N, CA and C of each residue as an Amber inpcrd file, in Angstrom:
protein
   615
 114.8920000  29.8060000  65.3200000 114.8960000  31.1150000  64.6560000
 114.2550000  30.9930000  63.2830000 113.3860000  31.9510000  62.9540000
 112.7020000  31.9040000  61.6630000 113.6670000  32.1820000  60.5340000
 113.3030000  31.7540000  59.3000000 114.1430000  31.9750000  58.1320000
 114.3090000  33.4670000  57.8640000 113.2780000  34.2440000  58.1400000
 113.3440000  35.6920000  57.9080000 114.3910000  36.3390000  58.8080000
 114.4540000  35.8910000  60.0860000 115.4250000  36.4510000  61.0120000
 116.8420000  36.0630000  60.6310000 117.0200000  34.8260000  60.1240000
 118.3480000  34.3730000  59.7120000 118.9020000  35.2280000  58.5880000
 118.0280000  35.6610000  57.6870000 118.4510000  36.3930000  56.5020000
 118.4120000  37.9050000  56.6730000 118.0660000  38.3580000  57.8650000
 117.9410000  39.7850000  58.0950000 119.3110000  40.4570000  58.0530000
 119.4000000  41.5950000  57.3920000 120.6470000  42.3530000  57.3250000
 120.8750000  43.0390000  58.6620000 122.0920000  42.9110000  59.2510000
 122.3670000  43.5350000  60.5580000 122.1610000  45.0450000  60.5210000
 121.5460000  45.5730000  61.5700000 121.3370000  47.0170000  61.6830000
 121.7360000  47.4640000  63.0700000 121.9540000  48.7590000  63.2170000
 122.2470000  49.3290000  64.5250000 120.9450000  49.5120000  65.2850000
 121.0690000  50.0090000  66.5260000 119.8810000  50.2130000  67.3510000
 118.9520000  51.2520000  66.7610000 119.4850000  52.1350000  65.8920000
 118.6630000  53.1640000  65.2790000 118.0860000  52.7120000  63.9420000
 118.3970000  51.4730000  63.5620000 117.8050000  50.9410000  62.3420000
 118.6440000  51.1170000  61.0960000 119.8030000  51.8030000  61.1880000
 120.6470000  51.9920000  60.0110000 121.5510000  50.7870000  59.8070000
 122.0200000  50.5910000  58.5760000 122.8890000  49.4710000  58.2850000
 124.2100000  49.6170000  59.0250000 124.7010000  48.4990000  59.5790000
 125.9780000  48.5120000  60.2520000 127.1100000  48.4950000  59.2280000
 128.1930000  49.1920000  59.5040000 129.3310000  49.2150000  58.6110000
 130.2840000  50.3230000  59.0040000 131.4330000  50.3660000  58.3210000
 132.4190000  51.4030000  58.5820000 132.3310000  52.4660000  57.5090000
 132.5760000  53.6810000  57.8990000 132.5950000  54.7730000  56.9350000
 133.9590000  54.8190000  56.2590000 133.9680000  54.9350000  54.9450000
 135.1950000  55.0850000  54.1880000 135.0920000  56.3760000  53.3830000
 136.1680000  57.1410000  53.3610000 136.1690000  58.4220000  52.6670000
 136.8950000  58.3090000  51.3390000 136.3030000  58.8830000  50.2900000
 136.9450000  58.9500000  48.9810000 137.0700000  60.4140000  48.6050000
 138.2950000  60.8390000  48.3180000 138.5420000  62.2180000  47.8980000
 138.1600000  62.3650000  46.4340000 137.2200000  63.2420000  46.1350000
 136.7390000  63.3660000  44.7570000 137.8450000  63.7860000  43.7910000
 138.6800000  64.7520000  44.1990000 139.7480000  65.2220000  43.3160000
 140.7950000  64.1430000  43.0650000 140.9880000  63.2670000  44.0670000
 141.9790000  62.1970000  43.9230000 141.4260000  61.0090000  43.1550000
 140.1670000  61.1060000  42.7550000 139.5750000  60.0320000  41.9600000
 139.2160000  60.5300000  40.5710000 138.3080000  61.4830000  40.4830000
 137.7930000  61.9060000  39.1830000 138.7340000  62.8660000  38.4510000
 139.5680000  63.5860000  39.1990000 140.4880000  64.5280000  38.5520000
 141.9440000  64.0670000  38.6240000 142.1570000  62.8270000  39.0160000
 143.4940000  62.2900000  39.2010000 144.0850000  61.9100000  37.8430000
 145.2270000  62.5160000  37.4910000 145.8190000  62.2730000  36.1760000
 146.0970000  60.8030000  35.9010000 146.5020000  60.0750000  36.9290000
 146.8400000  58.6680000  36.7390000 145.6310000  57.8090000  36.3880000
 144.4450000  58.3380000  36.5930000 143.2390000  57.5660000  36.2940000
 142.6060000  57.9320000  34.9590000 143.1770000  58.9090000  34.2770000
 142.5530000  59.3690000  33.0330000 142.4750000  58.2770000  31.9740000
 143.4270000  57.3570000  31.9770000 143.4130000  56.2830000  30.9910000
 142.7070000  55.0380000  31.4570000 142.1450000  55.0820000  32.6520000
 141.4850000  53.9050000  33.2140000 140.0680000  53.7470000  32.6740000
 139.6360000  52.5160000  32.5630000 138.2780000  52.2290000  32.1220000
 137.3060000  52.3730000  33.2940000 136.0350000  52.3040000  32.9890000
 135.0150000  52.3330000  34.0380000 135.2160000  51.1660000  34.9950000
 135.5560000  50.0020000  34.4410000 135.7810000  48.8180000  35.2710000
 136.9810000  49.0120000  36.2040000 138.0340000  49.6640000  35.6870000
 139.2130000  49.9380000  36.5190000 138.8280000  50.7980000  37.7210000
 138.0850000  51.8530000  37.4710000 137.6750000  52.7640000  38.5430000
 136.7260000  52.0670000  39.5200000 135.8830000  51.2180000  38.9850000
 134.9410000  50.4640000  39.8160000 135.6960000  49.5880000  40.8050000
 136.7140000  48.8670000  40.3260000 137.4780000  47.9980000  41.2120000
 138.3050000  48.8210000  42.1990000 138.8560000  49.9370000  41.7650000
 139.6290000  50.7790000  42.6720000 138.7420000  51.3260000  43.7900000
 137.5500000  51.7510000  43.4370000 136.5990000  52.2210000  44.4540000
 136.2590000  51.0840000  45.4160000 136.1100000  49.8730000  44.8580000
 135.8450000  48.7270000  45.7290000 136.9830000  48.5340000  46.7290000
 138.2280000  48.5750000  46.2490000 139.3740000  48.3770000  47.1380000
 139.4480000  49.4670000  48.2100000 139.0300000  50.6760000  47.8750000
 139.0520000  51.7760000  48.8390000 137.9410000  51.6620000  49.8830000
 136.9060000  50.8990000  49.5700000 135.7450000  50.7940000  50.4630000
 135.4420000  49.3570000  50.8600000 136.3220000  48.4360000  50.5460000
 136.0760000  47.0050000  50.7530000 135.7940000  46.6660000  52.2150000
 134.8850000  45.7270000  52.4540000 134.6610000  45.2650000  53.8240000
 135.8740000  44.5310000  54.4000000 136.8160000  44.1420000  53.5480000
 138.0370000  43.4810000  54.0130000 139.1190000  44.4960000  54.3890000
 138.9370000  45.7640000  54.0590000 139.9860000  46.7670000  54.2220000
 140.2420000  47.0820000  55.6920000 141.3820000  47.7340000  55.9430000
 141.7530000  48.1090000  57.2960000 142.4500000  49.4680000  57.2770000
 143.0140000  49.8700000  58.3960000 143.5940000  51.1970000  58.5480000
 144.7940000  51.4210000  57.6340000 145.4900000  50.3550000  57.2220000
 146.7130000  50.5040000  56.4320000 146.4860000  50.4970000  54.9270000
 145.3600000  49.9540000  54.4660000 145.1390000  49.8130000  53.0310000
 145.8400000  48.6050000  52.4430000 146.3470000  47.7330000  53.2900000
 146.9560000  46.4640000  52.8640000 146.2030000  45.3510000  53.5730000
 145.5650000  44.4860000  52.8200000 144.7170000  43.4830000  53.4570000
 144.5110000  42.2770000  52.5540000 144.0830000  41.1830000  53.1600000
 143.8440000  39.9290000  52.4450000 142.4550000  39.9540000  51.8210000
 142.3610000  39.4350000  50.6070000 141.0620000  39.3490000  49.9350000
 140.7790000  37.9060000  49.5190000 139.5230000  37.6250000  49.2970000
 139.1030000  36.3290000  48.7660000 138.5670000  36.5880000  47.3650000
 139.2810000  36.0820000  46.3720000 138.9510000  36.4200000  44.9930000
 137.5030000  36.1240000  44.6440000 137.0300000  34.9410000  45.0200000
 135.6650000  34.5610000  44.6660000 134.6440000  35.4830000  45.3200000
 134.9050000  35.8540000  46.5800000 133.9750000  36.7310000  47.2960000
 133.9540000  38.1280000  46.6940000 135.1580000  38.6630000  46.3790000
 135.2350000  39.9930000  45.7870000 134.5210000  40.0130000  44.4400000
 134.7930000  39.0060000  43.6140000 134.1540000  38.9400000  42.2970000
 132.6420000  38.8570000  42.4380000 132.1680000  38.0810000  43.3990000
 130.7190000  37.9420000  43.6030000 130.1060000  39.2740000  44.0340000
 130.7980000  40.0020000  44.9110000 130.2790000  41.2920000  45.3670000
 130.2390000  42.3190000  44.2390000 131.1730000  42.1800000  43.2930000
 131.1950000  43.0930000  42.1430000 130.2640000  42.6420000  41.0200000
 129.8060000  41.3900000  41.0970000 128.9840000  40.8450000  40.0250000
 129.8120000  40.4330000  38.8150000 131.0730000  40.0530000  39.0550000
 131.9970000  39.7070000  37.9880000 132.3770000  38.2290000  38.0380000
 132.8730000  37.7440000  36.9080000 133.5090000  36.4390000  36.8450000
 134.9770000  36.6100000  37.2420000 135.4960000  35.6780000  38.0210000
 136.8610000  35.8030000  38.5260000 137.8840000  35.8510000  37.3940000
 137.8060000  34.8890000  36.4830000 138.8470000  34.7370000  35.4730000
 138.7350000  35.7460000  34.3370000 137.5200000  35.9840000  33.8470000
 137.3750000  36.8260000  32.6470000 137.1920000  38.3100000  32.9420000
 136.8290000  38.6430000  34.1850000 136.5970000  40.0570000  34.5020000
 137.5060000  40.5560000  35.6270000 137.4460000  39.8940000  36.7980000
 138.1870000  40.4160000  37.9450000 139.6930000  40.4170000  37.7180000
 140.2690000  39.2840000  37.3350000 141.7290000  39.1890000  37.2020000
 142.3000000  40.1340000  36.1480000 141.6720000  40.2910000  34.9600000
 142.2180000  41.2430000  33.9820000 142.2050000  42.6900000  34.4850000
 141.1400000  43.0720000  35.1850000 141.0610000  44.4460000  35.7040000
 142.0700000  44.6490000  36.8200000 142.2110000  43.6570000  37.6820000
 143.2120000  43.7340000  38.7490000 144.6100000  43.9050000  38.1590000
 144.9060000  43.1610000  37.1100000 146.2170000  43.2630000  36.4670000
 146.4520000  44.6710000  35.9230000 145.4260000  45.2810000  35.3640000
 145.5840000  46.6400000  34.8370000 145.8930000  47.6260000  35.9550000
 145.2410000  47.4760000  37.0990000 145.5030000  48.3700000  38.2300000
 146.9220000  48.1720000  38.7630000 147.3830000  46.9220000  38.7700000
 148.7550000  46.6450000  39.1980000 149.7390000  47.2630000  38.2140000
 149.4720000  47.0990000  36.9230000 150.3600000  47.6540000  35.8970000
 150.4300000  49.1800000  35.9680000 149.3400000  49.8030000  36.3930000
 149.2970000  51.2620000  36.5170000 149.9100000  51.7540000  37.8260000
 150.2860000  50.8200000  38.7080000 150.8790000  51.2080000  39.9810000
 149.8810000  51.7230000  40.9900000 148.6050000  51.4550000  40.7670000
 147.5610000  51.9210000  41.6810000 147.3660000  50.9580000  42.8410000
 147.5880000  49.6860000  42.5960000 147.5350000  48.6650000  43.6430000
 148.6680000  47.6740000  43.3900000 148.9180000  46.8440000  44.3750000
 149.8030000  45.6990000  44.1960000 149.0680000  44.4840000  44.7280000
 149.4160000  43.3110000  44.2080000 148.7280000  42.0890000  44.6260000
 149.7440000  40.9760000  44.7640000 149.6880000  40.2610000  45.8800000
 150.5800000  39.1340000  46.1390000 149.7940000  37.8410000  45.9880000
 150.1140000  37.0860000  44.9630000 149.3520000  35.8770000  44.6480000
 149.5240000  34.7860000  45.6970000 150.6430000  34.7860000  46.4190000
 150.8760000  33.7440000  47.4180000 150.0260000  33.9500000  48.6700000
 149.9140000  35.1850000  49.1060000 149.1880000  35.4620000  50.3550000
 147.7770000  35.9920000  50.1160000 147.4580000  36.3430000  48.8670000
 146.1780000  36.9570000  48.5090000 145.9830000  38.3360000  49.1420000
 147.1010000  39.0140000  49.3980000 147.0300000  40.3660000  49.9470000
 147.0450000  41.3890000  48.8200000 146.2730000  42.4410000  49.0100000
 146.2790000  43.5740000  48.0910000 146.7840000  44.7990000  48.8410000
 147.5860000  45.6000000  48.1660000 148.0740000  46.8720000  48.7180000
 147.4910000  47.9790000  47.8580000 146.5990000  48.7720000  48.4330000
 145.9820000  49.8830000  47.7180000 146.9470000  51.0680000  47.8250000
 147.7090000  51.3050000  46.7830000 148.8000000  52.2740000  46.8630000
 148.3250000  53.7240000  46.9020000 147.0720000  53.9570000  46.5700000
 146.5230000  55.3130000  46.6550000 145.6950000  55.4900000  47.9330000
 145.8500000  54.5610000  48.8630000 145.0670000  54.5950000  50.1020000
 145.1980000  55.9240000  50.8270000 146.4360000  56.4210000  50.9460000
 146.6470000  57.6470000  51.7160000 146.2710000  58.9040000  50.9490000
 145.8970000  58.7610000  49.6950000 145.3100000  59.9000000  48.9770000
 143.8750000  60.1460000  49.4360000 143.2800000  59.1310000  50.0470000
 141.8730000  59.2030000  50.4430000 141.6720000  59.0880000  51.9530000
 142.7360000  58.7900000  52.6780000 142.6620000  58.6510000  54.1270000
 143.7760000  59.4880000  54.7680000 143.6380000  59.7780000  56.0470000
 144.5830000  60.6530000  56.7440000 145.7150000  59.8090000  57.3340000
 146.9490000  59.9230000  56.8020000 148.0520000  59.0760000  57.2680000
 148.3280000  59.1870000  58.7650000 148.2480000  60.3960000  59.3100000
 148.5870000  60.5950000  60.7220000 147.6680000  59.8150000  61.6570000
 146.4500000  59.5310000  61.2190000 145.5130000  58.8120000  62.0740000
 145.9960000  57.3940000  62.3750000 146.7370000  56.8060000  61.4330000
 147.2260000  55.4400000  61.6270000 148.2100000  55.3430000  62.7820000
 148.8690000  56.4520000  63.1160000 149.8210000  56.4750000  64.2250000
 149.2560000  57.2010000  65.4380000 147.9620000  57.4650000  65.4150000
 147.3120000  58.1130000  66.5390000 147.1410000  57.1620000  67.7110000
 146.8540000  57.7050000  68.8740000 146.7590000  56.9160000  70.1030000
 145.7740000  55.7560000  69.9870000 144.6470000  56.0050000  69.3370000
 143.5830000  54.9970000  69.2820000 143.8620000  53.8850000  68.2810000
 144.6100000  54.1710000  67.2220000 144.7420000  53.2080000  66.1280000
 146.1460000  52.6440000  65.9350000 147.1370000  53.1850000  66.6040000
 148.5070000  52.7690000  66.3180000 148.7440000  51.2820000  66.6070000
 148.1230000  50.7550000  67.6400000 148.2740000  49.3340000  67.9390000
 147.7580000  48.4600000  66.8180000 146.5870000  48.8090000  66.2910000
 146.0080000  48.0590000  65.1790000 146.8560000  48.2210000  63.9300000
 147.3970000  49.4090000  63.7210000 148.2510000  49.6470000  62.5600000
 149.4570000  48.7270000  62.5780000 150.1110000  48.6230000  63.7140000
 151.2920000  47.7640000  63.8290000 150.9170000  46.3010000  63.6260000
 149.7810000  45.8810000  64.1480000 149.3180000  44.5060000  63.9220000
 149.1900000  44.2160000  62.4330000 148.6410000  45.1720000  61.6980000
 148.4600000  44.9720000  60.2570000 149.8090000  45.0090000  59.5230000
 150.7420000  45.8320000  59.9800000 152.0730000  45.8620000  59.3740000
 152.7630000  44.5090000  59.5220000 152.5590000  43.8580000  60.6520000
 153.1840000  42.5680000  60.8970000 152.5410000  41.4570000  60.0840000
 151.3340000  41.6850000  59.6020000 150.6350000  40.6790000  58.7960000
 150.9310000  40.8200000  57.3000000 151.3050000  41.9880000  56.8400000
 151.4700000  42.2030000  55.4040000 152.6710000  41.4240000  54.8710000
 152.6930000  41.1080000  53.5800000 153.8520000  40.4210000  52.9960000
 155.1380000  41.1770000  53.3040000 156.1350000  40.4660000  53.8120000
 157.3730000  41.1070000  54.2550000 158.0560000  41.8700000  53.1300000
 157.9010000  41.4070000  51.9060000 158.5840000  42.0510000  50.7820000
 158.0450000  43.4550000  50.5050000 156.8690000  43.7870000  51.0340000
 156.2900000  45.1170000  50.8240000 156.6680000  46.1050000  51.9230000
 157.1600000  45.6130000  53.0570000 157.2660000  46.4500000  54.2440000
 158.1540000  47.6750000  54.0340000 159.3020000  47.5000000  53.4200000
 160.2080000  48.6260000  53.2520000 159.5750000  49.7400000  52.4280000
 159.0200000  49.4000000  51.2740000 158.4150000  50.4120000  50.4130000
 157.1790000  51.0330000  51.0630000 156.4280000  50.2160000  51.7930000
 155.2340000  50.7410000  52.4590000 155.6210000  51.7820000  53.5030000
 156.6060000  51.4480000  54.3350000 157.0210000  52.3720000  55.3940000
 157.6860000  53.6190000  54.8230000 158.4140000  53.4620000  53.7180000
 159.0210000  54.6300000  53.0840000 157.9430000  55.5680000  52.5590000
 156.8920000  55.0130000  51.9570000 155.7860000  55.8240000  51.4590000
 155.0660000  56.5130000  52.6150000 154.8410000  55.7680000  53.7030000
 154.1730000  56.3630000  54.8670000 155.0190000  57.4740000  55.4730000
 156.3350000  57.2500000  55.5400000 157.2480000  58.2410000  56.1040000
 157.1790000  59.5530000  55.3360000 157.0640000  59.4610000  54.0120000
 156.9920000  60.6670000  53.1820000 155.6740000  61.4090000  53.3960000
 154.6160000  60.6760000  53.7460000 153.2950000  61.2840000  53.8930000
 153.0250000  61.7790000  55.3100000 153.6550000  61.1690000  56.3070000
 153.4200000  61.5620000  57.6990000 154.7420000  61.5770000  58.4560000
 155.6610000  62.4660000  58.0700000 157.0010000  62.4730000  58.6870000
 157.0030000  62.7240000  60.1890000 156.0340000  63.4640000  60.6830000
 156.0070000  63.7740000  62.1130000 155.4820000  62.6160000  62.9550000
 154.8480000  61.6270000  62.3150000 154.2410000  60.5160000  63.0390000
 155.0030000  59.2090000  62.8810000 155.8570000  59.1230000  61.8550000
 156.4410000  57.8270000  61.5190000 157.3660000  57.3020000  62.6130000
 158.0510000  58.1810000  63.3540000 158.9360000  57.7300000  64.4130000
 158.1940000  56.9400000  65.4720000 157.0250000  57.4160000  65.8450000
 156.2080000  56.7350000  66.8600000 155.7660000  55.3590000  66.3680000
 155.4470000  55.2920000  65.0870000 155.0210000  54.0250000  64.4950000
 156.1650000  53.0150000  64.5000000 157.3510000  53.4700000  64.1110000
 158.5190000  52.5900000  64.1120000 158.8600000  52.1070000  65.5100000
 158.7570000  52.9870000  66.5030000 159.1020000  52.6020000  67.8660000
 158.2310000  51.4500000  68.3590000 156.9240000  51.5390000  68.1090000
 156.0350000  50.4630000  68.5380000 156.2810000  49.2040000  67.7190000
 156.5740000  49.3770000  66.4410000 156.8880000  48.2260000  65.5930000
 158.1360000  47.5200000  66.1220000 159.1400000  48.2990000  66.5280000
 160.3560000  47.7350000  67.1240000 160.0060000  46.8580000  68.3310000
 159.1320000  47.3680000  69.1910000 158.7950000  46.6790000  70.4330000
 158.1020000  45.3490000  70.1950000 157.3170000  45.2790000  69.1350000
 156.4930000  44.0800000  68.9190000 157.1150000  43.0380000  68.0020000
 158.2000000  43.4030000  67.3490000 158.7810000  42.4790000  66.3790000
 159.1890000  41.1470000  67.0140000 159.9050000  41.1960000  68.1250000
 160.3910000  39.9580000  68.7430000 159.2530000  39.0960000  69.2610000
 158.2540000  39.7220000  69.8620000 157.1990000  38.9640000  70.5360000
 156.1450000  38.4060000  69.5920000 155.9250000  39.0360000  68.4350000
 154.8120000  38.6350000  67.5830000 155.2120000  37.8850000  66.3180000
 156.4710000  37.9730000  65.9170000 156.8820000  37.2960000  64.6870000
 157.4230000  35.9060000  64.9880000 157.0920000  34.9460000  64.1470000
 157.6650000  33.6140000  64.2480000 159.0820000  33.6550000  63.7050000
 159.8460000  32.6070000  63.9590000 161.2170000  32.5710000  63.4530000
 161.2400000  32.6390000  61.9280000 160.2790000  31.9720000  61.2810000
 160.2540000  31.9870000  59.8140000 159.9130000  33.3720000  59.2920000
 158.9370000  34.0370000  59.9260000 158.5630000  35.3610000  59.4500000
 159.6630000  36.3770000  59.7410000 160.4270000  36.1660000  60.8360000
 161.5760000  37.0230000  61.0940000 162.6020000  36.8770000  59.9720000
 162.8380000  35.6230000  59.5810000 163.8010000  35.3720000  58.5150000
 163.3410000  36.0010000  57.2090000 162.0410000  35.8820000  56.9150000
 161.5040000  36.4720000  55.6900000 161.6520000  37.9860000  55.7040000
 161.3870000  38.5960000  56.8690000 161.4930000  40.0470000  56.9790000
 162.9440000  40.4970000  56.8530000 163.8510000  39.7560000  57.4760000
 165.2740000  40.0910000  57.3650000 165.7270000  40.0650000  55.9130000
 165.2810000  39.0590000  55.1880000 165.6770000  38.9290000  53.7880000
 165.1010000  40.0370000  52.9230000 163.9940000  40.6310000  53.3750000
 163.3240000  41.6600000  52.5630000 163.9320000  43.0450000  52.7670000
 164.7790000  43.2070000  53.8010000 165.3760000  44.5120000  54.0930000
 166.8120000  44.5240000  53.5800000 167.0930000  45.2530000  52.5200000
 168.4480000  45.2610000  51.9580000 169.4050000  46.0630000  52.8230000
 170.6890000  45.7370000  52.6990000 171.7140000  46.5300000  53.3700000
 171.8500000  47.8500000  52.6280000 171.8230000  48.9710000  53.3830000
 171.9450000  50.2870000  52.7530000 172.8950000  51.1390000  53.5770000
 174.1580000  51.1350000  53.2000000 175.1260000  51.9440000  53.9270000
 174.9400000  53.4240000  53.6420000 174.4020000  53.7400000  52.4370000
 174.1610000  55.1300000  52.0570000 172.7510000  55.2570000  51.4760000
 171.7270000  55.2890000  52.3240000 170.3490000  55.3870000  51.8390000
 170.1110000  56.6660000  51.0650000 169.2480000  56.5930000  50.0550000
 168.9580000  57.7890000  49.2770000 168.1570000  58.7710000  50.1000000
 168.2180000  60.0320000  49.7350000 167.5890000  61.0890000  50.5240000
 166.0860000  60.9310000  50.6240000 165.4500000  60.4880000  49.5270000
 163.9860000  60.4070000  49.4950000 163.4630000  59.4450000  50.5500000
 164.1580000  58.3320000  50.7520000 163.6900000  57.3170000  51.6780000
 164.6120000  57.1970000  52.8860000 165.3500000  58.2770000  53.1960000
 166.3650000  58.2140000  54.2460000 165.7720000  57.8030000  55.5930000
 164.6860000  58.4680000  56.0130000 164.1140000  58.1730000  57.3260000
 163.6490000  56.7260000  57.4120000 162.9470000  56.2680000  56.3680000
 162.4840000  54.8920000  56.3640000 163.6370000  53.9150000  56.3740000
 164.6980000  54.1970000  55.6340000 165.8460000  53.3030000  55.5580000
 166.5440000  53.1950000  56.9060000 166.7210000  54.3200000  57.5920000
 167.3790000  54.3170000  58.8940000 166.6050000  53.4630000  59.8800000
 165.2970000  53.6330000  59.9370000 164.4830000  52.8500000  60.8720000
 164.4900000  51.3730000  60.5060000 164.4420000  51.0660000  59.2180000
 164.4360000  49.6730000  58.7960000 165.7520000  48.9830000  59.1350000
 166.8600000  49.6830000  59.0310000 168.1440000  49.0980000  59.4150000
 168.1670000  48.8320000  60.9210000 167.5130000  49.7050000  61.6790000
 167.4160000  49.4960000  63.1150000 166.5850000  48.2460000  63.4260000
 165.5030000  48.0770000  62.6760000 164.6690000  46.8910000  62.8410000
 165.4580000  45.6390000  62.4860000 166.2720000  45.7310000  61.4220000
 167.0820000  44.5900000  61.0030000 168.0580000  44.1940000  62.1070000
 168.6370000  45.1780000  62.7820000 169.5710000  44.8930000  63.8690000
 168.8520000  44.1640000  65.0140000 167.6080000  44.5890000  65.3060000
 166.8380000  43.9510000  66.3750000 166.5340000  42.4980000  66.0300000
 166.1480000  42.2510000  64.7880000 165.8090000  40.8960000  64.3670000
 167.0280000  39.9910000  64.3420000 168.1810000  40.5550000  64.1450000
 169.3910000  39.7520000  64.0410000 169.9280000  39.3380000  65.3960000
 169.4170000  39.9380000  66.4550000 169.9310000  39.6250000  67.7980000
 169.5460000  38.2000000  68.2220000
């Protein structure tokens, strides 16, 4: 194979660049009150996280710091990490240093929550839920429940079915430890809490 062919950018049969379409809501970006104090660099990184080639249907995914910094044209230590910290401090994203996972907390402001529990994507959604850091699962599902209350039951049911077969004993233990006992869940997260307690019962069997 020639050097030119090796370096050729992949294209579709019609000649356009291959890739996934990502939607950004203009009002949720440029007119979003929480972003008014953000710098240009903050918005640049947030846009990257919303459109990253590493992203998936859930908005929680693993990143490679060096690769992300290179794609942004930044230095990891002096540019990427300080901006990432600012986004975490603002509650726009979360980052787990042990697993290198990022949670884009404004993901559902720019994507349709119900689609994640749709017939075509629900299987992939559950796969990604099982991969995310266990300590995030409760808050993630509570947030999803508030955004797509009519779909969350279906998502939990499939998650229930796959927990035993796909989780290792260690990951089961980690997930159990991440779900607190809640005899009287608060109203805001009631649906998520009820389902999570059900999941805890399944894991304890």
